[in-house]
C-alpha positions in Angstrom: 9.2 7.6 16.7 10.8 6.5 13.5 8.5 6.3 10.4 9.4 4.2 7.3 7.4 4.3 4.1 6.9 1.0 2.3 5.8 1.1 -1.3 5.2 -2.2 -3.0 5.5 -1.7 -6.8 4.9 -3.8 -9.9 5.4 -2.0 -13.2 4.7 1.5 -11.9 7.3 3.5 -13.7 4.8 6.2 -14.6 3.9 7.2 -11.0 6.3 5.7 -8.5 8.7 8.8 -8.5 5.8 11.2 -7.7 4.8 9.1 -4.7 8.4 9.0 -3.5 8.8 12.8 -3.8 5.7 13.4 -1.8 6.9 11.0 0.9 10.3 12.7 0.9 8.7 16.1 1.5 7.1 14.9 4.7 9.3 15.8 7.8 7.9 12.8 9.7 9.3 10.3 7.3 12.8 8.8 8.0 13.1 6.1 5.3 11.4 5.3 2.0 11.6 1.7 0.8 10.3 0.6 -2.5 9.9 -3.1 -2.9 10.2 -3.8 -6.7 8.0 -6.8 -7.0 9.5 -8.4 -10.1 8.7 -5.4 -12.4 9.7 -5.7 -16.1 9.7 -1.9 -16.7 11.9 0.9 -15.2 10.2 1.0 -11.8 13.3 0.2 -9.9 15.5 2.7 -11.8 13.0 5.5 -11.4 12.5 4.8 -7.7 16.2 5.0 -7.0 16.6 8.2 -9.0 13.8 9.7 -6.9 15.7 8.9 -3.7 14.2 5.7 -2.4 15.9 2.6 -1.2 14.9 -0.3 -3.5 14.5 -4.0 -2.7 14.4 -6.0 -5.9 12.5 -9.2 -5.8 13.5 -11.8 -8.4 9.9 -12.5 -9.4 6.4 -11.2 -8.8 5.6 -12.4 -5.3 2.4 -10.6 -4.6 1.6 -7.5 -2.6 1.6 -9.1 0.9 5.0 -10.7 0.3 6.4 -7.4 -1.0 5.2 -5.6 2.1 6.7 -8.3 4.3 10.1 -7.8 2.7 9.8 -4.1 3.3 9.0 -4.7 7.0 12.1 -6.9 7.3 14.3 -4.2 5.9 13.5 -1.6 8.6 13.2 -1.4 12.4 10.9 1.6 12.3 8.2 1.7 14.9 5.6 3.0 12.5 5.2 1.8 8.9 3.3 3.9 6.3 2.1 1.7 3.4 1.5 3.6 0.1 0.5 2.3 -3.3 2.9 3.2 -6.1 0.2 4.3 -8.5 -1.2 7.3 -6.6 -2.0 10.5 -8.3 -2.2 13.8 -6.3 -0.5 12.5 -3.1 0.8 15.4 -1.0 2.7 15.7 2.3 -0.5 16.8 4.0 -2.1 13.4 3.1 0.9 11.7 4.7 0.7 13.8 7.8 -3.0 13.1 8.1 -2.4 9.4 8.0 0.5 9.5 10.5 -0.7 11.9 13.2 -3.2 9.6 15.0 -0.7 6.8 15.2 2.2 9.1 16.2 -0.1 10.5 19.0 -1.0 6.9 20.0 -4.6 7.6 19.4 -4.8 4.8 16.8 -3.0 1.6 16.0 -3.8 1.9 12.3 -5.2 4.5 10.0 -6.8 3.9 6.6 -6.9 6.5 3.9 -10.1 6.9 1.9 -10.2 9.0 -1.3 -12.6 11.8 -1.6 -13.2 14.8 -4.0 -11.1 13.1 -6.6 -12.0 10.9 -9.6 -15.6 9.7 -9.3 -14.7 6.0 -10.0 -12.0 5.7 -7.4 -14.0 7.8 -4.9 -17.0 5.5 -5.3 -14.9 2.4 -5.1 -13.3 3.5 -1.8 -16.5 4.5 -0.3 -18.0 1.1 -1.2 -15.0 -0.9 0.1 -12.8 1.3 2.3 -11.2 -1.9 3.8 -9.4 -2.4 0.4 -7.5 0.9 0.7 -3.7 0.4 0.5 -2.9 3.7 2.1 -2.3 2.9 5.8 -0.2 4.0 8.7 0.4 0.9 11.0 2.3 0.2 14.2 5.0 -2.2 13.5 3.8 -4.8 16.0 0.5 -5.1 14.1 2.2 -6.2 10.9 4.6 -8.5 12.8 1.6 -10.2 14.5 0.1 -11.1 11.1 1.0 -14.7 10.4 -0.5 -14.6 6.8 1.1 -11.4 5.5 3.4 -13.2 3.0 0.7 -15.4 1.6 -2.3 -13.1 1.4 -1.4 -11.6 -2.0 -4.0 -8.9 -3.0 -5.9 -9.9 0.1 -3.4 -8.0 2.3 -5.7 -5.0 3.0 -8.6 -7.4 3.8 -6.3 -9.4 6.1 -5.1 -6.2 7.9 -8.7 -5.0 8.4 -9.9 -8.4 9.6 -6.9 -8.7 12.0 -7.6 -5.2 13.4 -11.2 -6.1 14.0 -10.4 -9.4 15.8 -7.7 -7.8 17.8 -9.9 -4.8 18.8 -7.3 -2.4 17.4 -8.0 1.3 17.2 -8.6 2.2 13.6 -9.2 5.6 12.1 -10.5 6.2 8.6 -8.9 9.3 7.2 -10.4 11.2 4.2 -7.7 12.0 1.6 -9.0 14.8 -0.6 -8.2 15.1 -4.3 -6.2 12.0 -4.6 -6.8 9.0 -6.9 -5.1 6.1 -8.5 -4.4 5.1 -12.1 -6.8 2.2 -12.9 -5.5 -1.1 -14.2 -7.3 -0.6 -17.5 -5.5 2.7 -18.0 -2.1 1.1 -17.3 -2.4 -2.0 -19.4 -5.2 -1.4 -21.8 -8.8 -2.5 -21.4 -8.4 -6.2 -22.0 -5.2 -6.8 -20.0 -6.3 -4.3 -17.3 -9.6 -6.0 -16.9 -7.9 -9.4 -16.6 -5.6 -8.0 -13.9 -8.5 -6.5 -12.0 -10.3 -9.9 -12.1 -7.2 -11.6 -10.9 -7.0 -9.2 -8.0 -10.7 -9.7 -7.0 -10.2 -13.5 -7.4 -7.3 -13.5 -5.0 -9.3 -11.4 -2.5 -12.2 -13.9 -2.7 -9.9 -16.9 -2.3 -8.3 -15.2 0.7 -11.7 -14.5 2.3 -12.6 -18.2 1.8 -9.4 -19.3 3.5 -7.8 -20.8 0.4 -4.0 -20.5 0.6 -2.6 -18.8 -2.4 0.3 -20.6 -4.3 3.6 -18.8 -4.8 3.3 -16.4 -7.7 
């Protein structure tokens, strides 16, 4: 089966190339697509230099819309969603996420950090349904009618859809992997504001409030 990696990215020039290199090292991966979600830094340039195909969105459309653009760009049967700010990603993590779906034992896998940074480990143990590291059968994403509009609620939407559709979901421990926190990327004040915006979008999505175009 053909596997394509989709990496939605907004101002992730520090880490996106490392994520791409790890994905390129996986023999199961056929294509790597970075959806540059209106970045104002060198995310797109670094992604291309690292060997990924890049889709440039004219403005920041939100994570769900970025993933939807990536899905449209490939006909791969299995889609591996990865965040662009991962630290410590290895081909073994990718293989662990993909194997249950490739063997048709799962419709979706969800990666949960462990043995890494205490803050990110704790956050993922508390809310594993918010993890952005997922291997998903194509038909699952195609069946989601709210993918473009769910913003940061994309992972919540995926988890909720999987539950309602009785999909087979495996949670996969990803050892010694973490993410750069928003406060580290943008400074304490701007990073905290970005985190609150993310949580607010998730709350609105859970309440059924349609998000306006970003």
